N, CA, C and O atoms as a MOPAC input file, in Angstrom:
PM7 MOZYME 1SCF
protein

 N     16.08800 1     0.16100 1     0.35100 1
 C     16.22900 1     1.58300 1     0.46700 1
 C     15.29800 1     2.14200 1     1.54100 1
 O     15.72300 1     2.96600 1     2.35100 1
 N     14.04200 1     1.71200 1     1.56500 1
 C     13.11100 1     2.25100 1     2.55300 1
 C     13.52000 1     1.89200 1     3.97800 1
 O     13.30600 1     2.67700 1     4.90200 1
 N     14.10400 1     0.72000 1     4.15800 1
 C     14.58200 1     0.34800 1     5.49200 1
 C     15.64700 1     1.32500 1     5.97300 1
 O     15.67100 1     1.68100 1     7.15100 1
 N     16.52500 1     1.76100 1     5.07800 1
 C     17.54900 1     2.72400 1     5.49100 1
 C     16.93200 1     4.07800 1     5.82100 1
 O     17.44600 1     4.80000 1     6.67500 1
 N     15.83500 1     4.42900 1     5.15200 1
 C     15.19700 1     5.72100 1     5.42000 1
 C     14.54300 1     5.76500 1     6.79700 1
 O     14.49200 1     6.82300 1     7.42400 1
 N     14.04200 1     4.62400 1     7.27300 1
 C     13.47300 1     4.62900 1     8.61800 1
 C     14.55200 1     4.41900 1     9.68000 1
 O     14.27900 1     4.54100 1    10.87400 1
 N     15.76800 1     4.10700 1     9.25200 1
 C     16.90200 1     3.94500 1    10.16800 1
 C     17.81200 1     5.17000 1    10.09600 1
 O     19.02900 1     5.05600 1    10.23700 1
 N     17.21800 1     6.33400 1     9.87800 1
 C     17.94300 1     7.60900 1     9.83400 1
 C     19.01400 1     7.64100 1     8.74800 1
 O     20.04700 1     8.29400 1     8.89400 1
 N     18.74500 1     6.91400 1     7.64100 1
 C     19.64100 1     6.97900 1     6.49400 1
 C     20.78300 1     5.99300 1     6.50400 1
 O     21.67200 1     6.06700 1     5.65500 1
 N     20.77700 1     5.05700 1     7.46300 1
 C     21.87700 1     4.09600 1     7.58400 1
 C     21.39400 1     2.70200 1     7.19100 1
 O     20.33600 1     2.25600 1     7.63500 1
 N     22.17400 1     2.01900 1     6.35600 1
 C     21.86800 1     0.65700 1     5.95400 1
 C     23.14600 1    -0.15700 1     6.02400 1
 O     24.13200 1     0.17600 1     5.36800 1
 N     23.13800 1    -1.21400 1     6.80900 1
 C     24.31300 1    -2.07500 1     6.92200 1
 C     25.54700 1    -1.33400 1     7.40700 1
 O     26.66800 1    -1.66900 1     7.02600 1
 N     25.34300 1    -0.33000 1     8.24700 1
 C     26.45500 1     0.43900 1     8.78300 1
 C     26.93600 1     1.55900 1     7.87500 1
 O     27.84000 1     2.30800 1     8.24600 1
 N     26.34400 1     1.68700 1     6.68800 1
 C     26.73000 1     2.75600 1     5.74800 1
 C     25.63700 1     3.81100 1     5.68800 1
 O     24.45300 1     3.48800 1     5.59400 1
 N     26.03500 1     5.05400 1     5.74300 1
 C     25.06800 1     6.14600 1     5.63200 1
 C     24.74400 1     6.38900 1     4.17100 1
 O     25.63300 1     6.66400 1     3.36600 1
 N     23.45400 1     6.28500 1     3.82900 1
 C     22.99900 1     6.54800 1     2.46600 1
 C     22.51000 1     7.98200 1     2.31600 1
 O     22.71600 1     8.60900 1     1.27700 1
 N     21.86600 1     8.49200 1     3.34800 1
 C     21.35700 1     9.86300 1     3.33900 1
 C     21.52300 1    10.47600 1     4.72000 1
 O     21.46800 1     9.77900 1     5.73400 1
 N     21.72200 1    11.76500 1     4.74600 1
 C     21.75800 1    12.48600 1     6.01600 1
 C     20.33200 1    12.61100 1     6.55300 1
 O     19.39500 1    12.75500 1     5.76800 1
 N     20.14900 1    12.55900 1     7.87300 1
 C     18.80400 1    12.69100 1     8.44000 1
 C     18.07200 1    13.95500 1     7.97500 1
 O     16.86000 1    13.91900 1     7.76200 1
 N     18.78400 1    15.05700 1     7.81900 1
 C     18.14200 1    16.29800 1     7.35300 1
 C     17.62400 1    16.14500 1     5.92600 1
 O     16.59600 1    16.72700 1     5.57900 1
 N     18.31300 1    15.37700 1     5.10300 1
 C     17.86200 1    15.13300 1     3.73000 1
 C     16.58300 1    14.30100 1     3.72300 1
 O     15.69500 1    14.53300 1     2.90100 1
 N     16.48600 1    13.34100 1     4.62600 1
 C     15.28600 1    12.51500 1     4.72600 1
 C     14.09600 1    13.37000 1     5.14500 1
 O     13.00700 1    13.24400 1     4.58400 1
 N     14.30300 1    14.23700 1     6.13000 1
 C     13.23000 1    15.14000 1     6.57400 1
 C     12.76300 1    16.01100 1     5.41600 1
 O     11.56000 1    16.16700 1     5.20500 1
 N     13.69200 1    16.57400 1     4.67200 1
 C     13.33100 1    17.44100 1     3.54100 1
 C     12.59400 1    16.65600 1     2.45800 1
 O     11.60500 1    17.14500 1     1.91200 1
 N     13.05100 1    15.46600 1     2.14400 1
 C     12.44100 1    14.66000 1     1.08400 1
 C     11.04700 1    14.17400 1     1.44900 1
 O     10.20700 1    13.97200 1     0.57100 1
 N     10.79800 1    13.98600 1     2.74000 1
 C      9.50700 1    13.44800 1     3.17000 1
 C      8.58400 1    14.51400 1     3.74700 1
 O      7.54900 1    14.18700 1     4.32700 1
 N      8.94300 1    15.76700 1     3.59700 1
 C      8.07500 1    16.88200 1     4.00300 1
 C      7.17100 1    17.25900 1     2.83100 1
 O      7.51700 1    17.03500 1     1.67100 1
 N      6.02400 1    17.82700 1     3.14100 1
 C      5.07100 1    18.23300 1     2.11200 1
 C      5.63400 1    19.36000 1     1.25600 1
 O      6.00600 1    20.41700 1     1.76500 1
 N      5.69000 1    19.11900 1    -0.05200 1
 C      6.14200 1    20.13400 1    -1.00700 1
 C      5.06300 1    20.48300 1    -2.03000 1
 O      5.13000 1    21.52900 1    -2.67600 1
 N      4.07000 1    19.60500 1    -2.17500 1
 C      2.95900 1    19.86800 1    -3.08600 1
 C      1.72500 1    19.13600 1    -2.58500 1
 O      1.79500 1    17.97100 1    -2.19200 1
 N      0.61300 1    19.82100 1    -2.60200 1
 C     -0.67200 1    19.19900 1    -2.30600 1
 C     -1.66900 1    19.72200 1    -3.32000 1
 O     -1.84100 1    20.93200 1    -3.46400 1
 N     -2.31400 1    18.82600 1    -4.01100 1
 C     -3.26000 1    19.24400 1    -5.03100 1
 C     -3.81700 1    18.04700 1    -5.76900 1
 O     -3.88700 1    16.94300 1    -5.22900 1
 N     -4.20900 1    18.27500 1    -6.99800 1
 C     -4.82600 1    17.22700 1    -7.80800 1
 C     -3.78400 1    16.58300 1    -8.72000 1
 O     -3.04900 1    17.27600 1    -9.42400 1
 N     -3.73000 1    15.26400 1    -8.70100 1
 C     -2.91500 1    14.50800 1    -9.64500 1
 C     -3.68300 1    14.51600 1   -10.96100 1
 O     -4.75300 1    13.91600 1   -11.06600 1
 N     -3.14500 1    15.18400 1   -11.94500 1
 C     -3.85100 1    15.36200 1   -13.21200 1
 C     -3.89000 1    14.09300 1   -14.05600 1
 O     -4.65600 1    14.01900 1   -15.01700 1
 N     -3.08700 1    13.10400 1   -13.71900 1
 C     -3.12400 1    11.83400 1   -14.44200 1
 C     -4.12500 1    10.88700 1   -13.78700 1
 O     -4.99700 1    10.33900 1   -14.46200 1
 N     -4.00200 1    10.69400 1   -12.47000 1
 C     -4.88800 1     9.78500 1   -11.74500 1
 C     -6.22100 1    10.43100 1   -11.37800 1
 O     -7.16000 1     9.75100 1   -10.96300 1
 N     -6.29100 1    11.75400 1   -11.53600 1
 C     -7.49700 1    12.50800 1   -11.18500 1
 C     -7.91500 1    12.26100 1    -9.73700 1
 O     -9.08000 1    11.99700 1    -9.43900 1
 N     -6.93600 1    12.35600 1    -8.86000 1
 C     -7.16000 1    12.13600 1    -7.43800 1
 C     -6.29500 1    13.11200 1    -6.64900 1
 O     -5.26300 1    13.56400 1    -7.14400 1
 N     -6.70600 1    13.44000 1    -5.42200 1
 C     -5.86100 1    14.30700 1    -4.58800 1
 C     -4.53300 1    13.62500 1    -4.28400 1
 O     -4.46800 1    12.40500 1    -4.13900 1
 N     -3.48100 1    14.42500 1    -4.19100 1
 C     -2.15200 1    13.87200 1    -3.92600 1
 C     -1.35600 1    14.82800 1    -3.04500 1
 O     -1.51200 1    16.04700 1    -3.11500 1
 N     -0.50200 1    14.24000 1    -2.21600 1
 C      0.46600 1    14.99000 1    -1.41300 1
 C      1.83700 1    14.45100 1    -1.78800 1
 O      2.05200 1    13.23900 1    -1.80500 1
 N      2.76400 1    15.35700 1    -2.08800 1
 C      4.08900 1    14.92600 1    -2.51900 1
 C      5.19900 1    15.56000 1    -1.69700 1
 O      5.13600 1    16.73300 1    -1.33100 1
 N      6.21500 1    14.75500 1    -1.41600 1
 C      7.48000 1    15.25000 1    -0.89600 1
 C      8.40200 1    15.42400 1    -2.09900 1
 O      7.94200 1    15.70000 1    -3.20700 1
 N      9.67600 1    15.26600 1    -1.88000 1
 C     10.63900 1    15.33100 1    -2.98600 1
 C     10.96700 1    13.90500 1    -3.41900 1
 O     11.86500 1    13.27300 1    -2.86200 1
 N     10.24200 1    13.40400 1    -4.40700 1
 C     10.44500 1    12.05600 1    -4.90500 1
 C      9.58200 1    11.00300 1    -4.24300 1
 O      9.67600 1     9.82700 1    -4.59300 1
 N      8.74800 1    11.39200 1    -3.30200 1
 C      7.89400 1    10.44700 1    -2.59500 1
 C      6.47700 1    10.98000 1    -2.50100 1
 O      6.25900 1    12.18200 1    -2.35300 1
 N      5.51100 1    10.06600 1    -2.59100 1
 C      4.13900 1    10.39600 1    -2.22600 1
 C      4.05600 1    10.32800 1    -0.71000 1
 O      4.70200 1     9.49100 1    -0.08000 1
 N      3.26700 1    11.20200 1    -0.13700 1
 C      3.04600 1    11.18200 1     1.30200 1
 C      1.68100 1    10.55200 1     1.55300 1
 O      0.71400 1    10.83600 1     0.84700 1
 N      1.61700 1     9.69900 1     2.56000 1
 C      0.38800 1     8.94500 1     2.81500 1
 C     -0.77400 1     9.87800 1     3.13500 1
 O     -0.60200 1    10.92900 1     3.75300 1
 N     -1.95700 1     9.46500 1     2.69800 1
 C     -3.19100 1    10.16800 1     3.02300 1
 C     -4.25900 1     9.15500 1     3.39800 1
 O     -4.13100 1     7.96700 1     3.10200 1
 N     -5.29500 1     9.62200 1     4.04100 1
 C     -6.37300 1     8.75100 1     4.50600 1
 C     -6.87300 1     7.84300 1     3.38600 1
 O     -7.17900 1     8.30100 1     2.28600 1
 N     -6.95000 1     6.54600 1     3.68700 1
 C     -7.50500 1     5.57900 1     2.75400 1
 C     -6.54200 1     5.01500 1     1.72600 1
 O     -6.93400 1     4.17100 1     0.92000 1
 N     -5.28600 1     5.45900 1     1.73300 1
 C     -4.36600 1     4.92800 1     0.72300 1
 C     -3.71200 1     3.63300 1     1.19900 1
 O     -3.89800 1     3.21500 1     2.34200 1
 N     -2.94800 1     3.00800 1     0.31400 1
 C     -2.31100 1     1.72200 1     0.60300 1
 C     -1.30600 1     1.80700 1     1.74300 1
 O     -1.07200 1     0.81700 1     2.43600 1
 N     -0.70100 1     2.99600 1     1.94700 1
 C      0.28800 1     3.15800 1     3.01900 1
 C     -0.36100 1     3.28600 1     4.38900 1
 O      0.34700 1     3.36200 1     5.39400 1
 N     -1.68600 1     3.31100 1     4.45700 1
 C     -2.38200 1     3.27700 1     5.72700 1
 C     -2.86400 1     4.60400 1     6.27100 1
 O     -3.49100 1     4.64300 1     7.33000 1
 N     -2.59000 1     5.68000 1     5.58000 1
 C     -3.07900 1     6.97700 1     6.02200 1
 C     -2.27600 1     7.61900 1     7.13400 1
 O     -2.64300 1     8.69200 1     7.61400 1
 N     -1.18900 1     6.98900 1     7.55700 1
 C     -0.35200 1     7.58000 1     8.60500 1
 C      0.41600 1     8.75100 1     7.99200 1
 O      1.11100 1     8.56600 1     6.99400 1
 N      0.30900 1     9.94800 1     8.56300 1
 C      0.98900 1    11.10200 1     7.96500 1
 C      2.51000 1    10.99500 1     7.91500 1
 O      3.14900 1    11.76300 1     7.19700 1
 N      3.10300 1    10.06400 1     8.65500 1
 C      4.55800 1     9.89100 1     8.61200 1
 C      4.99000 1     8.94700 1     7.49200 1
 O      6.17000 1     8.91100 1     7.14400 1
 N      4.05600 1     8.18000 1     6.91900 1
 C      4.39300 1     7.19500 1     5.88900 1
 C      4.62700 1     7.88300 1     4.53900 1
 O      3.98500 1     8.88100 1     4.21000 1
 N      5.55900 1     7.32100 1     3.77500 1
 C      5.89000 1     7.88100 1     2.46000 1
 C      6.38800 1     6.76900 1     1.55400 1
 O      6.89500 1     5.75400 1     2.03200 1
 N      6.24600 1     6.95500 1     0.25800 1
 C      6.70800 1     5.95500 1    -0.69200 1
 C      6.24600 1     6.30200 1    -2.08100 1
 O      5.98100 1     7.46400 1    -2.38800 1
 N      6.14700 1     5.29000 1    -2.92600 1
 C      5.66100 1     5.53000 1    -4.27300 1
 C      5.04600 1     4.25500 1    -4.82700 1
 O      5.62200 1     3.17200 1    -4.72000 1
 N      3.87300 1     4.40000 1    -5.42000 1
 C      3.16800 1     3.26300 1    -6.00200 1
 C      3.37800 1     3.23300 1    -7.50600 1
 O      3.54700 1     4.26800 1    -8.15100 1
 N      3.36500 1     2.03400 1    -8.04200 1
 C      3.46400 1     1.86600 1    -9.48100 1
 C      2.19000 1     1.27100 1   -10.03800 1
 O      1.23200 1     1.03800 1    -9.30000 1
 N      2.17500 1     1.03200 1   -11.29400 1
 C      1.01700 1     0.49500 1   -11.98000 1
 C      0.83600 1    -0.98700 1   -11.66200 1
 O      1.81200 1    -1.73200 1   -11.58100 1
 N     -0.40200 1    -1.40700 1   -11.48400 1
 C     -0.70700 1    -2.82500 1   -11.35600 1
 C     -0.48300 1    -3.42600 1    -9.98900 1
 O     -0.36100 1    -4.64600 1    -9.87800 1
 N     -0.42300 1    -2.62400 1    -8.94500 1
 C     -0.31700 1    -3.15600 1    -7.59600 1
 C      1.08300 1    -3.22300 1    -7.02700 1
 O      1.32900 1    -3.97700 1    -6.08500 1
 N      2.00900 1    -2.45100 1    -7.57700 1
 C      3.36500 1    -2.41000 1    -7.03800 1
 C      3.53300 1    -1.15400 1    -6.19000 1
 O      3.00700 1    -0.09300 1    -6.52500 1
 N      4.27400 1    -1.28600 1    -5.08600 1
 C      4.50400 1    -0.14500 1    -4.20900 1
 C      5.75600 1    -0.38100 1    -3.36800 1
 O      6.10900 1    -1.52300 1    -3.07600 1
 N      6.40600 1     0.67400 1    -2.99300 1
 C      7.46600 1     0.65100 1    -1.99900 1
 C      7.16200 1     1.79700 1    -1.04600 1
 O      6.89600 1     2.91300 1    -1.49300 1
 N      7.19600 1     1.54400 1     0.25500 1
 C      6.94500 1     2.62500 1     1.20400 1
 C      7.54600 1     2.32400 1     2.56500 1
 O      7.91900 1     1.19300 1     2.87700 1
 N      7.62300 1     3.37300 1     3.35600 1
 C      8.12800 1     3.26900 1     4.72500 1
 C      7.15500 1     3.96700 1     5.65900 1
 O      6.55400 1     4.98400 1     5.31400 1
 N      7.01600 1     3.40600 1     6.83400 1
 C      6.24600 1     4.04100 1     7.90400 1
 C      7.15800 1     4.08700 1     9.12400 1
 O      7.21900 1     3.13200 1     9.89800 1
 N      7.87000 1     5.21000 1     9.29300 1
 C      8.83400 1     5.30000 1    10.39700 1
 C      8.20300 1     5.12000 1    11.78200 1
 O      8.86800 1     4.64700 1    12.70300 1
 N      6.94400 1     5.48800 1    11.93500 1
 C      6.30000 1     5.35700 1    13.24600 1
 C      6.13400 1     3.89900 1    13.64700 1
 O      5.99100 1     3.60000 1    14.83200 1
 N      6.15000 1     2.99400 1    12.68900 1
 C      6.02200 1     1.56100 1    12.96000 1
 C      7.31600 1     0.80600 1    12.65200 1
 O      7.35200 1    -0.42200 1    12.73100 1
 N      8.38000 1     1.53600 1    12.30000 1
 C      9.64000 1     0.92000 1    11.87300 1
 C      9.39100 1    -0.11200 1    10.78400 1
 O      9.91600 1    -1.22500 1    10.82700 1
 N      8.57700 1     0.28000 1     9.80500 1
 C      8.11000 1    -0.62200 1     8.76900 1
 C      8.55000 1    -0.14900 1     7.39000 1
 O      8.34900 1     1.01100 1     7.02800 1
 N      9.14900 1    -1.05000 1     6.62800 1
 C      9.47200 1    -0.80300 1     5.22400 1
 C      8.84900 1    -1.92900 1     4.41300 1
 O      9.00700 1    -3.10200 1     4.74800 1
 N      8.14100 1    -1.57200 1     3.34300 1
 C      7.40500 1    -2.55400 1     2.54400 1
 C      7.71700 1    -2.35300 1     1.06600 1
 O      7.77800 1    -1.22300 1     0.58100 1
 N      7.91100 1    -3.45400 1     0.36000 1
 C      8.01500 1    -3.41900 1    -1.09700 1
 C      7.16100 1    -4.56000 1    -1.63500 1
 O      7.30100 1    -5.70900 1    -1.21600 1
 N      6.28000 1    -4.23100 1    -2.56100 1
 C      5.44400 1    -5.23100 1    -3.22000 1
 C      5.70300 1    -5.11100 1    -4.71400 1
 O      5.46000 1    -4.06600 1    -5.31600 1
 N      6.19600 1    -6.18900 1    -5.30000 1
 C      6.47500 1    -6.23000 1    -6.74000 1
 C      5.64400 1    -7.33800 1    -7.37000 1
 O      5.42000 1    -8.38400 1    -6.76100 1
 N      5.19900 1    -7.10300 1    -8.57400 1
 C      4.37500 1    -8.08400 1    -9.28900 1
 C      5.05600 1    -8.45000 1   -10.59600 1
 O      5.80900 1    -7.65700 1   -11.16000 1
 N      4.78700 1    -9.64800 1   -11.06700 1
 C      5.37400 1   -10.04000 1   -12.34300 1
 C      4.39600 1    -9.87300 1   -13.50200 1
 O      4.71500 1   -10.20400 1   -14.64400 1
 N      3.19700 1    -9.35400 1   -13.20200 1
 C      2.21600 1    -9.05400 1   -14.24900 1
 C      1.50700 1    -7.76700 1   -13.89600 1
 O      1.26400 1    -7.48100 1   -12.72300 1
 N      1.18000 1    -7.00300 1   -14.89600 1
 C      0.43800 1    -5.76900 1   -14.68100 1
 C     -1.01500 1    -6.01000 1   -15.05300 1
 O     -1.33000 1    -6.39400 1   -16.17900 1
 N     -1.87700 1    -5.78200 1   -14.10200 1
 C     -3.30600 1    -5.87900 1   -14.35600 1
 C     -3.96100 1    -4.73100 1   -13.60100 1
 O     -3.92500 1    -4.69400 1   -12.37100 1
 N     -4.53900 1    -3.82400 1   -14.30600 1
 C     -5.15100 1    -2.66100 1   -13.68200 1
 C     -6.60700 1    -2.94800 1   -13.36100 1
 O     -7.20000 1    -3.89800 1   -13.87100 1
 N     -7.17300 1    -2.10200 1   -12.50100 1
 C     -8.58800 1    -2.19200 1   -12.18400 1
 C     -8.93000 1    -3.18200 1   -11.09100 1
 O    -10.06200 1    -3.66400 1   -11.04000 1
 N     -7.98500 1    -3.50200 1   -10.21200 1
 C     -8.27400 1    -4.46600 1    -9.14400 1
 C     -8.83700 1    -3.79800 1    -7.88900 1
 O     -9.38400 1    -4.47900 1    -7.02200 1
 N     -8.70700 1    -2.46900 1    -7.78400 1
 C     -9.24800 1    -1.75900 1    -6.62400 1
 C     -8.67600 1    -2.25400 1    -5.32000 1
 O     -7.45800 1    -2.31100 1    -5.15300 1
 N     -9.54900 1    -2.61700 1    -4.38500 1
 C     -9.11600 1    -3.06400 1    -3.06200 1
 C     -8.52100 1    -4.47000 1    -3.09300 1
 O     -8.04200 1    -4.94400 1    -2.06200 1
 N     -8.53500 1    -5.14500 1    -4.22400 1
 C     -7.93900 1    -6.47200 1    -4.36300 1
 C     -6.57800 1    -6.41500 1    -5.03500 1
 O     -6.04800 1    -7.45400 1    -5.43000 1
 N     -6.00300 1    -5.23500 1    -5.17400 1
 C     -4.68500 1    -5.13200 1    -5.79200 1
 C     -3.63600 1    -5.69100 1    -4.82700 1
 O     -3.81300 1    -5.61800 1    -3.61100 1
 N     -2.54600 1    -6.24800 1    -5.36500 1
 C     -1.52700 1    -6.86000 1    -4.50000 1
 C     -0.97600 1    -5.91900 1    -3.43900 1
 O     -0.78800 1    -6.33400 1    -2.29600 1
 N     -0.71100 1    -4.66000 1    -3.78800 1
 C     -0.16500 1    -3.73500 1    -2.79500 1
 C     -1.12800 1    -3.52700 1    -1.64200 1
 O     -0.70700 1    -3.48500 1    -0.48600 1
 N     -2.40200 1    -3.39600 1    -1.93400 1
 C     -3.42200 1    -3.19500 1    -0.89200 1
 C     -3.56200 1    -4.44600 1    -0.03400 1
 O     -3.60900 1    -4.35000 1     1.19200 1
 N     -3.63100 1    -5.61800 1    -0.66100 1
 C     -3.78700 1    -6.86100 1     0.09100 1
 C     -2.61300 1    -7.10300 1     1.03200 1
 O     -2.81300 1    -7.42400 1     2.20300 1
 N     -1.38900 1    -6.95300 1     0.52600 1
 C     -0.20200 1    -7.18400 1     1.34800 1
 C     -0.12300 1    -6.15500 1     2.47500 1
 O      0.12900 1    -6.51900 1     3.62400 1
 N     -0.33300 1    -4.89000 1     2.16400 1
 C     -0.24200 1    -3.84100 1     3.18400 1
 C     -1.30300 1    -4.00300 1     4.25600 1
 O     -1.01600 1    -3.83100 1     5.44000 1
 N     -2.53300 1    -4.33300 1     3.85700 1
 C     -3.59500 1    -4.55400 1     4.84400 1
 C     -3.26000 1    -5.73800 1     5.74700 1
 O     -3.49500 1    -5.68400 1     6.95500 1
 N     -2.71600 1    -6.79900 1     5.17100 1
 C     -2.34100 1    -7.97500 1     5.96300 1
 C     -1.22800 1    -7.63500 1     6.95700 1
 O     -1.27600 1    -8.06500 1     8.10900 1
 N     -0.24700 1    -6.88200 1     6.52500 1
 C      0.84600 1    -6.47300 1     7.42300 1
 C      0.29800 1    -5.64800 1     8.57300 1
 O      0.63100 1    -5.90300 1     9.73000 1
 N     -0.54400 1    -4.65500 1     8.27200 1
 C     -1.10700 1    -3.81300 1     9.34400 1
 C     -1.96100 1    -4.64300 1    10.30300 1
 O     -1.93800 1    -4.41700 1    11.51300 1
 N     -2.71300 1    -5.60300 1     9.76000 1
 C     -3.53400 1    -6.47800 1    10.60200 1
 C     -2.65100 1    -7.27800 1    11.56400 1
 O     -2.97100 1    -7.39100 1    12.74700 1
 N     -1.54700 1    -7.82900 1    11.06700 1
 C     -0.65300 1    -8.64300 1    11.89500 1
 C      0.08600 1    -7.79500 1    12.94100 1
 O      0.42100 1    -8.28900 1    14.01700 1
 N      0.33500 1    -6.52700 1    12.62300 1
 C      1.05300 1    -5.65200 1    13.56800 1
 C      0.14800 1    -5.07300 1    14.64800 1
 O      0.63400 1    -4.61200 1    15.68100 1
 N     -1.16100 1    -5.09100 1    14.41800 1
 C     -2.05900 1    -4.47300 1    15.42300 1
 C     -2.46900 1    -5.43700 1    16.50500 1
 O     -3.21500 1    -5.06700 1    17.41100 1

């Protein structure tokens, strides 16, 4: 899905979303405190928007959504990058050693 979002809504020759819908979904609609995670958050419509220091790399064009235990799916259109990290076990409290952070940091390192 994220690959189609960075390809203007087209995947395998089929349009999944109109480009205007992607712009609307990935535009800032809320900025404030996440009352569950107790951390600042920026949200589009159904997507978190990247911020400095997060797993998506802090690029303001990046968007996606993280799950519990090191799972994440995101896109960075400026790098034509779509990433999905899935885990078969949930273990919280890994910090900078969580699978999503490790994989994303490695990808950014290889692309730079």
